[in-house]
C-alpha positions as CSV (number, residue, x, y, z in Angstrom):
1,M,7.2,-12.9,-0.7
2,D,7.1,-9.9,1.4
3,F,9.1,-9.4,4.8
4,L,5.7,-9.8,7.0
5,Q,4.7,-12.9,5.2
6,L,8.5,-14.1,5.4
7,L,8.3,-13.6,9.3
8,K,5.0,-15.4,9.4
9,Q,6.3,-18.4,7.7
10,K,9.5,-18.4,9.9
11,Q,7.2,-18.4,12.8
12,A,5.2,-21.2,11.4
13,E,8.4,-23.5,10.5
14,E,9.5,-23.2,13.9
15,A,6.1,-23.9,15.4
16,L,6.6,-21.0,17.8
17,S,3.6,-19.1,19.3
18,N,3.1,-15.3,19.0
19,T,4.8,-14.9,22.7
20,E,7.7,-17.3,21.8
21,F,8.2,-15.5,18.4
22,A,8.1,-12.3,19.5
23,T,10.6,-12.9,22.6
24,K,12.9,-14.3,19.8
25,L,12.6,-10.9,18.2
26,G,13.3,-9.0,21.2
27,I,9.7,-7.2,21.1
28,S,6.4,-7.3,22.9
29,R,3.9,-9.9,22.0
30,Q,1.5,-6.9,21.5
31,L,3.6,-5.5,18.9
32,W,4.0,-8.5,17.0
33,E,0.1,-9.2,17.1
34,S,-0.7,-5.4,16.0
35,T,1.6,-6.0,13.3
36,L,0.1,-9.3,12.1
37,S,-3.5,-7.7,12.4
38,G,-2.3,-4.6,10.3
39,K,-2.8,-2.3,13.2
40,R,0.7,-1.2,13.1
41,A,3.2,-1.2,10.3
42,V,6.6,-3.1,10.4
43,G,8.7,-0.9,12.4
44,K,12.5,-0.4,13.6
45,S,12.2,-2.6,16.4
46,L,10.6,-5.3,14.3
47,I,13.3,-5.0,11.5
48,N,16.1,-4.9,14.3
49,G,14.8,-8.0,15.9
50,A,14.5,-9.8,12.6
51,W,18.1,-8.7,11.5
52,R,19.4,-10.2,14.9
53,A,17.3,-13.4,15.0
54,Y,17.4,-14.2,11.4
55,P,20.8,-13.2,9.7
56,E,20.0,-15.2,6.8
57,L,17.3,-12.8,5.9
58,K,19.3,-9.6,5.6
59,E,19.2,-9.2,2.0
60,T,15.3,-9.3,2.4
61,I,15.2,-6.9,5.2
62,V,17.6,-4.4,3.3
63,A,15.2,-4.8,0.3
64,H,12.1,-4.1,2.5
65,I,14.0,-1.0,3.8
66,E,14.7,0.3,0.3
67,E,10.9,-0.5,-0.8
68,R,9.7,1.6,2.4
69,A,12.1,4.5,1.4
70,K,10.5,4.4,-2.1
71,V,7.3,4.8,-1.0
72,K,7.9,7.6,1.6
73,S,9.9,9.9,-1.2
């Protein structure tokens, strides 16, 4: 499961609205919804928010960052 799908799953498991989930991540609702719709890529603020809110996902987050680095090089 990719990083964004994992975050969607967390949101569903916790039954949080987009506003509540974005607040938990420390980002705006607009950023979260733009990322969900594919208008924006997963960025630093979303990664940082997930790191703080879900420490159990750190391995997945690191794998996501490593994968992005491979694509860019």
